[in-house]
N, C-alpha and C positions, 0 to 999 in steps of 0.2 A: 306561175303567176308572179309579177314583178313586187319586190318588196316596197318599191314607191310606185304604186300604179298610175299616179297622176303626173309623174316627173315630165317636164318639158322644157324646151329651150325658152329662155324669156328674153334676153337681149345681149348685145356684145357692145363693148365700150373700148374706144380707142383714146379717149380723153376722159379726164375725172368728171367733167360735166355730163357726160354720158352714161354713168353708172346707173344701176337700177337703184329705185327708191331706198333710202337707208332705214328700212323699217325691219321690224321682227328679228331674225336670227340667220346668220349665214356662216358657212364653212368654207374655206379657201383651199384649194389643192394646188401647191406648187412643186416643181422639180425640175430638175436638169433636163434638157432636151434629150429625148430618147430614153428616158427613164421609165416609162410606162404609164405615164399620169393619165392620158385619155383612156387607155385601156382599163386601168383601175377604176375610173370613174364609171365607164360603161358597165364593168363587172359588179360593182357595188350596187348600181342601180338596177341591174339586170336588163339594160336597155342598150343593145348593140347599135352603135352609130350615134348615140346621144353626143357623145364627145368626139370630135374627128381624130380617127387614128391614122397616121402616116408613116411611111417607111423613111420619110425625109424629116430629120429633126427640124423643130422650130417652127412647125406648122400653125401652132396656137400662137397668133400674133395679137390677139385682142384678149380683153378679159371678157369671158363668156359667163352668163348667169343661167343657171337652171332651176326652176322652181320645183320644189318637191311638194309642197302644199302652201297654201296662203301664208305669205310672210316666213317662209323657210326656204332657204336656197343654198345651193352648191355653186361654188365660182371656180371657174378653170382659168388659172392665171397664166400669162405667157411662160414657155419653158426658157431656161436661161443655160448658158455653157457653150457648147460648140456649134450652135446653129449657124449656118452659113447665110448670115445676113449683114448688110452694110452696118458700119460702126454707128452711124446716126440712129438707125433703128433700134440696135442693142440699146444705146443709151436712152433712147425715148422709153423702152420697154422698162428699163431700170427705174426712170423717174416716175412713170405711171404706177409701177408696183409700190414704190415707195410712197407716193401720195395716196394709193389705195388703201395701205396699212395705217397711214397716219390719220385719214379722215373717216374710215367706215366704223360707225358706233355699233352696227349690227352684226360686225365680225365677233364670232365667239371663238373660233380656233383655226388653226392651219393643219392640214394633213400634208406632210412633206413626204412627197415620193422619191426615194433613194435606190438605185439599182443596187441589189444586194451583193453583185459581183464587183462594185465599185467602192462602196461604203461612203460615208460622209466626207464632203470636200469643203473648202473653205466657203464657197457660195452657198451651200445647204447650211452651213454655221451661221451665215449672214442672214439668211431668211429666218432661221430659229430666233436670231437676236432681234430682228424686226418685231416680230409677233410677240415674242416674251417680253420685250420693252414695253408693249402696251397692255400687259396683264392679261394676255389672251392664252389658250390652251394651245397645245401642239401634240401631234401624234405622227409618228414616222412609219410609213409602210416600207418595208424592204422589199421591193418587187423582184419578180423573176427569180423567185427562190427556188423554183423547180430546176433551174440550171446549175445549182451547187448540190453537192452531196451532203448528207445530214451533218457530218462534222463541220464542214465549212459554213453551212448556213448556221449552225449553233455557234460558231465562232464570231461570225459578222454580227449575229444578234447580240452576243455579250459584249463585243466591242462597242456597239452602237449604244448600248444601255450604259455601258461604263462612261462614254464620252458625254453622255447626258445626265450623269448621276447627280450633279447639283442643281438639276432644274426639275420641273414637274413633268418633263416630256416623257410620253409613253411610246412604246416601240412594239412592232410585230412583223413577223415574216408574212409575205402576201405572194400569191402566184395566181394569175388570171388563168394561166393555161392549165394549172392542176387543180384550179378551184380551191385554193388554200387561203384561209383568213378571211373569207368573205364576211362570215357572222360576226367575227370579233371586230371588224372594221365597221359594220353597220351598227354594232352596239355602241362604238365610240361615237359616231355620227348622231344617233338617236338620243344618246344621253345629252350630247352638247345642244341637240336642237330642242330639247325638251323643256326649256325654260319658258318664262312668260311672253 
């Protein structure tokens, strides 16, 4: 049975005026294209197909809202990085995400999806800066951890924690394939969403 039995797609937005009503509490998911963002959302909610998974990086081109309960949402932001899209589209995504972070009062935190084999990059650091500048919470999922041996996964975990040591950012290893880190991630979400 799903941990979030009533989760459902709510709406998509290509422009700021199309965003879901800014009420309650919501958690955004962001990450580099092909980092496993949609797979992580589906794994955490135990709903395969909720967020579109594709072998083609950059398939999430809109801001997608999923309702967990009344006034409680997950938000799937467009992937960034090496998606094969025209530069004007990439710039639009960037502007849309910047506007999203600037205007959303209901945003309580960001789950940043980072491929554990690649580690944090400057774009990931930029996403963290955006959300931390607004005094919001941040949690890093180091995805695809099953593709690393124990020593390497421990190393990337330590390095990521060290890179965020002067902030309140939390970090965990995660693997949808190996079903690793699901409960820890849900505890983070549930804690963030439990406010008034």
